[in-house]
C-alpha positions as a LaTeX table, in Angstrom:
\begin{tabular}{lrrr}
\hline
Residue & $x$ (\AA) & $y$ (\AA) & $z$ (\AA) \\
\hline
Met1 & $-7.17$ & 2.93 & $-8.23$ \\
Lys2 & $-3.39$ & 1.95 & $-7.94$ \\
Asp3 & $-1.24$ & 1.30 & $-11.88$ \\
Lys4 & 0.06 & $-2.07$ & $-11.83$ \\
Asp5 & 2.71 & $-1.21$ & $-13.61$ \\
Ile6 & 4.28 & 0.69 & $-10.51$ \\
Ser7 & 6.55 & $-0.58$ & $-8.34$ \\
Tyr8 & 6.38 & 1.17 & $-4.24$ \\
Gly9 & 9.20 & 1.68 & $-2.60$ \\
Ala10 & 10.31 & 1.00 & 1.16 \\
Leu11 & 8.21 & 4.00 & 2.11 \\
Gln12 & 4.98 & 2.59 & 1.11 \\
Gly13 & 2.19 & 3.59 & 3.41 \\
Lys14 & 4.15 & 6.49 & 5.44 \\
Thr15 & 2.37 & 9.32 & 5.77 \\
Val16 & 4.66 & 12.32 & 4.83 \\
Val17 & 4.36 & 16.49 & 5.00 \\
Ile18 & 5.58 & 18.51 & 2.31 \\
Thr19 & 5.53 & 22.26 & 2.55 \\
Gly20 & 6.01 & 24.59 & $-0.34$ \\
Gly21 & 4.60 & 21.54 & $-2.30$ \\
Ser22 & 3.32 & 23.65 & $-5.48$ \\
Ser23 & 5.82 & 24.06 & $-7.84$ \\
Gly24 & 9.59 & 23.71 & $-8.10$ \\
Ile25 & 11.39 & 21.16 & $-5.75$ \\
Gly26 & 8.10 & 20.89 & $-3.72$ \\
Arg27 & 6.30 & 19.55 & $-6.40$ \\
Ala28 & 9.48 & 17.35 & $-7.57$ \\
Ala29 & 9.20 & 16.09 & $-3.39$ \\
Ala30 & 5.64 & 15.10 & $-3.73$ \\
Glu31 & 6.49 & 12.85 & $-7.04$ \\
Ala32 & 9.31 & 11.20 & $-5.52$ \\
Phe33 & 7.14 & 10.21 & $-2.33$ \\
Ala34 & 4.07 & 9.48 & $-4.45$ \\
Leu35 & 6.50 & 7.03 & $-6.50$ \\
Glu36 & 7.67 & 5.24 & $-3.44$ \\
Gly37 & 3.32 & 4.68 & $-2.35$ \\
Cys38 & 3.43 & 7.17 & 0.27 \\
Asn39 & 0.59 & 8.92 & 1.32 \\
Val40 & 1.37 & 12.71 & 0.62 \\
Val41 & 0.21 & 16.01 & 2.59 \\
Val42 & 1.19 & 18.97 & 0.28 \\
Ala43 & 1.28 & 22.13 & 1.88 \\
Ala44 & 1.32 & 25.68 & 0.25 \\
Arg45 & $-0.79$ & 28.95 & 0.04 \\
Gly46 & $-2.34$ & 28.79 & $-3.34$ \\
Arg47 & $-5.04$ & 26.54 & $-4.26$ \\
Gln48 & $-4.29$ & 25.79 & $-7.97$ \\
Gly49 & $-0.88$ & 25.02 & $-7.73$ \\
Leu50 & $-1.76$ & 22.41 & $-4.65$ \\
Asp51 & $-4.66$ & 21.20 & $-6.84$ \\
Glu52 & $-2.30$ & 20.37 & $-9.54$ \\
Thr53 & 0.13 & 18.57 & $-7.66$ \\
Val54 & $-2.46$ & 16.66 & $-5.78$ \\
Ser55 & $-3.80$ & 15.51 & $-8.93$ \\
Leu56 & 0.04 & 14.53 & $-9.91$ \\
Cys57 & 0.40 & 12.07 & $-7.18$ \\
His58 & $-3.38$ & 10.73 & $-7.64$ \\
Asp59 & $-2.07$ & 9.68 & $-11.00$ \\
Leu60 & 0.95 & 7.40 & $-9.42$ \\
Gly61 & $-1.94$ & 6.00 & $-7.34$ \\
Val62 & $-1.53$ & 7.00 & $-3.90$ \\
Val63 & $-3.64$ & 8.83 & $-1.68$ \\
Ala64 & $-2.95$ & 12.58 & $-1.71$ \\
Leu65 & $-3.91$ & 15.53 & 0.11 \\
Gly66 & $-3.85$ & 19.26 & $-0.58$ \\
Val67 & $-4.01$ & 21.85 & 2.87 \\
Gln68 & $-3.48$ & 25.64 & 2.02 \\
Thr69 & $-1.20$ & 26.74 & 4.65 \\
Asp70 & 1.17 & 29.61 & 5.23 \\
Val71 & 4.01 & 28.26 & 7.21 \\
Ser72 & 4.84 & 31.78 & 8.64 \\
Asp73 & 1.86 & 31.45 & 10.74 \\
Ala74 & 1.80 & 28.80 & 13.10 \\
Glu75 & $-1.97$ & 27.85 & 13.85 \\
Gln76 & $-2.04$ & 27.13 & 9.81 \\
Val77 & 1.08 & 24.67 & 10.77 \\
Gln78 & $-1.03$ & 22.76 & 13.30 \\
Asn79 & $-4.10$ & 22.67 & 11.04 \\
Leu80 & $-1.57$ & 21.17 & 8.25 \\
Ala81 & $-0.26$ & 18.80 & 10.87 \\
Gln82 & $-3.85$ & 17.65 & 12.01 \\
Lys83 & $-5.00$ & 17.36 & 8.73 \\
Ala84 & $-1.90$ & 15.07 & 7.99 \\
Leu85 & $-2.82$ & 12.78 & 11.18 \\
Gln86 & $-6.07$ & 12.05 & 9.71 \\
Phe87 & $-4.89$ & 9.04 & 7.45 \\
Asn88 & $-3.78$ & 6.93 & 9.85 \\
Gly89 & $-2.94$ & 8.91 & 12.93 \\
Arg90 & 0.91 & 9.34 & 12.33 \\
Ile91 & 3.16 & 11.67 & 10.73 \\
Asp92 & 6.42 & 9.82 & 9.87 \\
Val93 & 8.11 & 12.45 & 7.57 \\
Trp94 & 7.97 & 15.97 & 7.58 \\
Val95 & 9.88 & 18.18 & 4.79 \\
Asn96 & 10.08 & 21.84 & 5.79 \\
Asn97 & 11.24 & 22.92 & 2.29 \\
Ala98 & 8.68 & 26.38 & 1.82 \\
Gly99 & 10.79 & 29.00 & 0.80 \\
Val100 & 10.58 & 32.81 & $-0.60$ \\
Met101 & 13.35 & 35.07 & $-2.07$ \\
Ala102 & 14.08 & 38.65 & $-2.70$ \\
Ser103 & 17.28 & 39.75 & $-4.51$ \\
Gly104 & 18.20 & 43.17 & $-4.43$ \\
Lys105 & 20.24 & 46.23 & $-2.54$ \\
Phe106 & 19.15 & 45.51 & 1.03 \\
Glu107 & 18.08 & 49.11 & 1.62 \\
Glu108 & 16.14 & 49.16 & $-1.41$ \\
Ile109 & 13.74 & 46.14 & $-0.83$ \\
Pro110 & 10.69 & 47.20 & 1.30 \\
Ile111 & 10.80 & 46.11 & 5.21 \\
Asp112 & 7.38 & 44.44 & 4.81 \\
Thr113 & 8.83 & 41.92 & 2.19 \\
Thr114 & 12.47 & 41.67 & 4.15 \\
Asp115 & 10.38 & 40.59 & 7.06 \\
Gln116 & 8.00 & 38.31 & 5.35 \\
Val117 & 11.15 & 36.35 & 3.55 \\
Ile118 & 12.28 & 35.88 & 7.12 \\
Lys119 & 8.76 & 34.56 & 8.66 \\
Thr120 & 7.85 & 32.07 & 5.79 \\
Asn121 & 11.88 & 30.92 & 5.27 \\
Leu122 & 12.87 & 30.99 & 9.03 \\
Leu123 & 9.80 & 31.00 & 11.16 \\
Gly124 & 7.91 & 28.51 & 8.68 \\
Phe125 & 10.93 & 26.05 & 9.29 \\
Val126 & 10.29 & 26.47 & 12.71 \\
His127 & 6.99 & 26.03 & 13.24 \\
Gly128 & 7.06 & 23.03 & 11.41 \\
Ala129 & 9.53 & 21.39 & 13.95 \\
His130 & 7.60 & 22.78 & 17.14 \\
Thr131 & 4.41 & 20.98 & 15.30 \\
Val132 & 5.73 & 17.69 & 14.34 \\
Ile133 & 8.48 & 17.12 & 17.01 \\
Pro134 & 5.60 & 16.01 & 19.73 \\
Ile135 & 4.02 & 13.90 & 17.35 \\
Phe136 & 7.22 & 12.34 & 16.55 \\
Lys137 & 7.82 & 11.86 & 20.26 \\
Lys138 & 4.14 & 10.31 & 21.05 \\
Gln139 & 5.36 & 7.86 & 18.42 \\
Gly140 & 8.79 & 7.19 & 19.12 \\
Glu141 & 9.71 & 7.74 & 16.01 \\
Gly142 & 10.06 & 9.75 & 12.60 \\
Val143 & 12.25 & 12.15 & 10.23 \\
Leu144 & 12.53 & 15.65 & 9.99 \\
Ile145 & 13.88 & 16.65 & 6.63 \\
Asn146 & 15.10 & 20.45 & 5.91 \\
Asn147 & 15.62 & 21.59 & 2.84 \\
Val148 & 17.89 & 24.59 & 3.79 \\
Ser149 & 20.21 & 25.33 & 1.02 \\
Ile150 & 24.17 & 25.50 & 0.65 \\
Gly151 & 23.28 & 29.26 & 1.55 \\
Gly152 & 23.44 & 27.78 & 5.48 \\
Trp153 & 27.04 & 27.97 & 5.00 \\
Met154 & 28.01 & 30.75 & 2.53 \\
Pro155 & 26.16 & 34.18 & 2.20 \\
Ala156 & 24.29 & 35.11 & $-0.93$ \\
Pro157 & 25.07 & 38.56 & $-1.73$ \\
Tyr158 & 22.27 & 41.27 & $-2.21$ \\
Ser159 & 19.78 & 38.57 & $-0.64$ \\
Thr160 & 21.07 & 38.98 & 2.97 \\
Ala161 & 17.56 & 38.34 & 4.11 \\
Tyr162 & 17.15 & 34.79 & 2.69 \\
Ser163 & 21.07 & 34.63 & 4.00 \\
Thr164 & 19.62 & 35.61 & 6.93 \\
Thr165 & 17.12 & 32.90 & 7.09 \\
Lys166 & 19.88 & 30.05 & 5.38 \\
Phe167 & 22.31 & 30.61 & 8.69 \\
Gly168 & 19.21 & 30.30 & 11.48 \\
Ile169 & 17.82 & 27.14 & 9.81 \\
Arg170 & 21.06 & 25.54 & 10.16 \\
Gly171 & 21.48 & 26.64 & 13.63 \\
Met172 & 18.12 & 25.44 & 14.16 \\
Val173 & 18.77 & 21.72 & 12.76 \\
Glu174 & 21.99 & 21.68 & 14.29 \\
Gly175 & 20.49 & 23.03 & 17.81 \\
Leu176 & 17.26 & 20.37 & 17.62 \\
Gln177 & 20.15 & 17.10 & 16.61 \\
Gly178 & 21.75 & 18.30 & 20.17 \\
Glu179 & 18.29 & 18.20 & 21.75 \\
Leu180 & 17.54 & 15.08 & 20.05 \\
Ser181 & 20.49 & 12.97 & 21.03 \\
Asn182 & 18.73 & 10.74 & 23.39 \\
Glu183 & 15.82 & 9.99 & 20.98 \\
Pro184 & 17.13 & 7.48 & 18.66 \\
Asn185 & 14.67 & 6.92 & 16.36 \\
Ile186 & 13.86 & 10.13 & 15.61 \\
His187 & 16.13 & 12.31 & 13.27 \\
Val188 & 16.39 & 15.50 & 12.48 \\
Val189 & 18.06 & 15.95 & 8.57 \\
Gly190 & 19.78 & 19.12 & 7.40 \\
Leu191 & 20.14 & 19.45 & 3.20 \\
Tyr192 & 22.25 & 21.71 & 1.64 \\
Pro193 & 21.80 & 22.04 & $-2.02$ \\
Gly194 & 23.22 & 23.80 & $-4.59$ \\
Ile195 & 21.27 & 26.44 & $-7.11$ \\
Gln196 & 18.49 & 24.44 & $-8.37$ \\
Arg197 & 16.70 & 24.30 & $-11.98$ \\
Ser198 & 13.40 & 25.04 & $-10.40$ \\
Thr199 & 10.76 & 27.80 & $-10.45$ \\
Gly200 & 12.09 & 29.35 & $-7.71$ \\
Asn201 & 14.11 & 32.47 & $-9.43$ \\
Met202 & 10.90 & 32.80 & $-11.70$ \\
His203 & 8.51 & 33.41 & $-8.70$ \\
Ser204 & 11.31 & 35.49 & $-6.33$ \\
Ala205 & 10.99 & 39.26 & $-5.53$ \\
Lys206 & 13.38 & 41.33 & $-7.82$ \\
Tyr207 & 14.68 & 44.92 & $-6.91$ \\
Ser208 & 17.59 & 47.40 & $-7.82$ \\
Gly209 & 16.96 & 46.08 & $-11.51$ \\
Leu210 & 18.52 & 42.67 & $-10.27$ \\
Asn211 & 17.14 & 39.43 & $-11.92$ \\
Phe212 & 18.84 & 36.26 & $-10.99$ \\
Lys213 & 18.91 & 33.71 & $-14.01$ \\
Ile214 & 19.44 & 29.66 & $-13.39$ \\
Pro215 & 22.60 & 29.36 & $-14.27$ \\
Pro216 & 24.32 & 26.34 & $-16.33$ \\
Phe217 & 25.68 & 24.90 & $-12.98$ \\
Ser218 & 22.29 & 24.43 & $-11.72$ \\
Val219 & 20.66 & 20.82 & $-10.52$ \\
Asp220 & 17.58 & 19.22 & $-11.55$ \\
Pro221 & 15.04 & 19.37 & $-8.52$ \\
Arg222 & 14.19 & 15.75 & $-9.14$ \\
Gln223 & 18.04 & 14.69 & $-8.03$ \\
Leu224 & 17.01 & 16.59 & $-5.17$ \\
Ala225 & 13.84 & 14.96 & $-4.08$ \\
Ala226 & 15.46 & 11.34 & $-4.93$ \\
Gln227 & 17.84 & 12.67 & $-1.89$ \\
Met228 & 15.10 & 13.18 & 0.37 \\
Val229 & 13.41 & 10.35 & $-0.29$ \\
Glu230 & 16.80 & 8.17 & 0.85 \\
Ala231 & 17.29 & 10.90 & 3.51 \\
Ala232 & 13.66 & 9.39 & 4.81 \\
Lys233 & 15.12 & 5.51 & 4.39 \\
Asn234 & 18.61 & 6.31 & 5.86 \\
Pro235 & 18.83 & 9.62 & 7.86 \\
Gln236 & 22.09 & 11.78 & 8.16 \\
Lys237 & 22.52 & 14.74 & 10.32 \\
Ser238 & 23.90 & 16.91 & 7.22 \\
Ile239 & 24.04 & 16.13 & 3.47 \\
Ile240 & 25.63 & 18.63 & 1.00 \\
Thr241 & 23.61 & 16.95 & $-2.20$ \\
Asp242 & 25.50 & 17.79 & $-5.09$ \\
Gly243 & 28.95 & 18.54 & $-6.67$ \\
Tyr244 & 28.75 & 22.20 & $-7.04$ \\
Ala245 & 27.33 & 22.80 & $-3.52$ \\
Lys246 & 30.33 & 21.13 & $-1.88$ \\
Met247 & 33.01 & 22.86 & $-4.08$ \\
Ala248 & 31.38 & 26.30 & $-3.26$ \\
Lys249 & 31.23 & 25.17 & 0.18 \\
Ile250 & 35.15 & 24.25 & 0.58 \\
Met251 & 35.95 & 27.61 & $-1.62$ \\
Tyr252 & 34.15 & 29.59 & 0.18 \\
Ser253 & 35.86 & 28.32 & 3.58 \\
Leu254 & 39.16 & 28.88 & 2.21 \\
Phe255 & 38.82 & 32.07 & 0.48 \\
Pro256 & 35.42 & 34.03 & 2.22 \\
Glu257 & 36.59 & 37.12 & 1.39 \\
Thr258 & 37.28 & 36.73 & $-2.46$ \\
Ile259 & 33.93 & 34.58 & $-3.26$ \\
Ile260 & 31.68 & 36.82 & $-1.41$ \\
Asn261 & 33.66 & 39.95 & $-3.00$ \\
Thr262 & 33.80 & 38.69 & $-6.47$ \\
Ala263 & 30.10 & 37.45 & $-6.23$ \\
Ser264 & 29.00 & 41.16 & $-5.42$ \\
Ala265 & 31.08 & 42.63 & $-7.92$ \\
Leu266 & 29.44 & 40.20 & $-10.87$ \\
Leu267 & 25.67 & 40.90 & $-9.83$ \\
Arg268 & 26.58 & 44.67 & $-9.57$ \\
Leu269 & 27.16 & 44.42 & $-13.20$ \\
Asn270 & 23.74 & 42.88 & $-13.61$ \\
Met271 & 21.69 & 45.37 & $-12.23$ \\
Lys272 & 19.45 & 47.50 & $-14.32$ \\
Pro273 & 18.25 & 49.98 & $-12.20$ \\
Glu274 & 16.66 & 52.28 & $-15.30$ \\
Lys275 & 14.77 & 49.23 & $-15.71$ \\
Asn276 & 11.50 & 49.33 & $-13.83$ \\
Thr277 & 11.75 & 45.55 & $-12.52$ \\
Asn278 & 10.91 & 45.92 & $-8.90$ \\
Thr279 & 8.20 & 42.94 & $-8.52$ \\
Asp280 & 7.70 & 41.34 & $-4.97$ \\
Gly281 & 6.93 & 38.05 & $-6.60$ \\
Asn282 & 5.73 & 34.98 & $-4.14$ \\
Val283 & 7.14 & 36.74 & $-1.36$ \\
Arg284 & 3.57 & 38.13 & 0.22 \\
Gln285 & 1.22 & 36.39 & $-2.06$ \\
Pro286 & 0.46 & 32.69 & $-3.71$ \\
Ser287 & 3.23 & 32.06 & $-6.43$ \\
Lys288 & 1.45 & 32.69 & $-9.94$ \\
Asp289 & 1.89 & 30.44 & $-12.87$ \\
Pro290 & 3.84 & 28.39 & $-14.14$ \\
His291 & 3.24 & 25.63 & $-11.24$ \\
Arg292 & 5.71 & 23.12 & $-12.49$ \\
Ile293 & 9.18 & 21.57 & $-11.39$ \\
Tyr294 & 11.34 & 23.32 & $-13.88$ \\
Gly295 & 11.96 & 26.84 & $-14.12$ \\
Glu296 & 13.05 & 28.80 & $-17.49$ \\
Met297 & 17.12 & 28.57 & $-17.81$ \\
Ser298 & 19.42 & 31.78 & $-18.88$ \\
Met299 & 21.29 & 29.39 & $-21.57$ \\
Lys300 & 21.33 & 26.11 & $-22.31$ \\
Leu301 & 22.05 & 23.39 & $-20.16$ \\
Pro302 & 25.95 & 21.95 & $-20.60$ \\
Ser303 & 25.68 & 18.32 & $-21.12$ \\
Lys304 & 26.85 & 15.53 & $-18.24$ \\
Lys305 & 30.30 & 15.84 & $-20.12$ \\
Thr306 & 30.91 & 19.44 & $-19.73$ \\
Gln307 & 29.35 & 19.34 & $-16.27$ \\
Thr308 & 32.32 & 16.96 & $-15.44$ \\
Leu309 & 34.67 & 19.21 & $-17.56$ \\
Met310 & 33.61 & 21.86 & $-15.22$ \\
Met311 & 33.65 & 20.42 & $-12.01$ \\
Thr312 & 37.29 & 18.97 & $-12.83$ \\
Ala313 & 38.45 & 22.79 & $-13.85$ \\
Ala314 & 37.05 & 24.26 & $-10.73$ \\
Gly315 & 38.75 & 21.43 & $-8.86$ \\
Val316 & 42.05 & 22.54 & $-10.37$ \\
Ala317 & 41.68 & 26.14 & $-9.96$ \\
Leu318 & 40.62 & 25.05 & $-6.00$ \\
Gly319 & 44.15 & 23.29 & $-5.42$ \\
Phe320 & 46.01 & 26.30 & $-7.18$ \\
Leu321 & 44.77 & 28.50 & $-5.10$ \\
Leu322 & 45.29 & 25.88 & $-2.00$ \\
Val323 & 48.74 & 25.64 & $-3.29$ \\
Asn324 & 49.29 & 29.51 & $-3.61$ \\
Ser325 & 47.84 & 30.50 & $-0.50$ \\
Val326 & 50.35 & 27.93 & 1.67 \\
Thr327 & 53.28 & 28.98 & $-0.69$ \\
Lys328 & 52.37 & 32.58 & 0.06 \\
Asn329 & 52.35 & 32.15 & 3.83 \\
Lys330 & 54.80 & 29.86 & 4.57 \\
Val331 & 56.96 & 30.93 & 6.95 \\
Pro332 & 60.75 & 30.82 & 6.29 \\
Gln333 & 63.02 & 28.52 & 8.52 \\
Val334 & 65.82 & 30.46 & 10.30 \\
Lys335 & 69.29 & 28.88 & 9.45 \\
\hline
\end{tabular}
């Protein structure tokens, strides 16, 4: 029964499908859309995490359904859509979110793992879009939200398969935006967030003794979930969702070689190949515990004031680098 203290929003009664909803960003998205009064359909491979997310939505007084789905399998994604249509014959918002990651030296990551990263991330988004767009066309409206990552604009060394998928997803998003430009009520949104303070790192595959930690400049997954809700209400083609992601995109566009080489060097310093840390994580099997929104930080999260100072310092450094670059490349005038 609906809690009388809950005041639902403009999306009340809409049906929303969210892939990768058993933990992390997907669970935060399910919560955010439930708070809007939506019918929430959550997809993931593991039953336990699904049941917990559905229970969270029920506690917020909305109708919710969990459908076990491996998005790398097109037939399972089609089944997901058919289950979602049982609510009211519509799908109003589809959130492509499911994703996995494998970090380590490219040649040391098993090829089966690399293949599955590409199948889950890239083909998973393709399957979602291919399934829901005909439904949107039949309805005459709908919003497809794609949680791409800032990795769609700048590569991640030692996560090459992941980068391959993110660049590919951005290509899919922009291609579909062109194809649907004659459908004014069908929207394809690309979200490009920075590193999230979610469980993604805890569940990822790790090789070469490389264990990514969640950095102090990571972003709250609930913030990204709120932007998904806003994108459903007011769709835009491309949204870089946070200041860190915006800064990273600018820095990489200006100094790509410096950024990629520095990042690679820092990651090499963190490799500990003498330790038996190789693990396939959730790439080829459902995520294990914990099924929750937040992951474990590598260090204490800085205060809002400190984060603002960090952003300001990064901006000053960017300005210095830019001015220095222009000065060095300035062509002397001939008198």
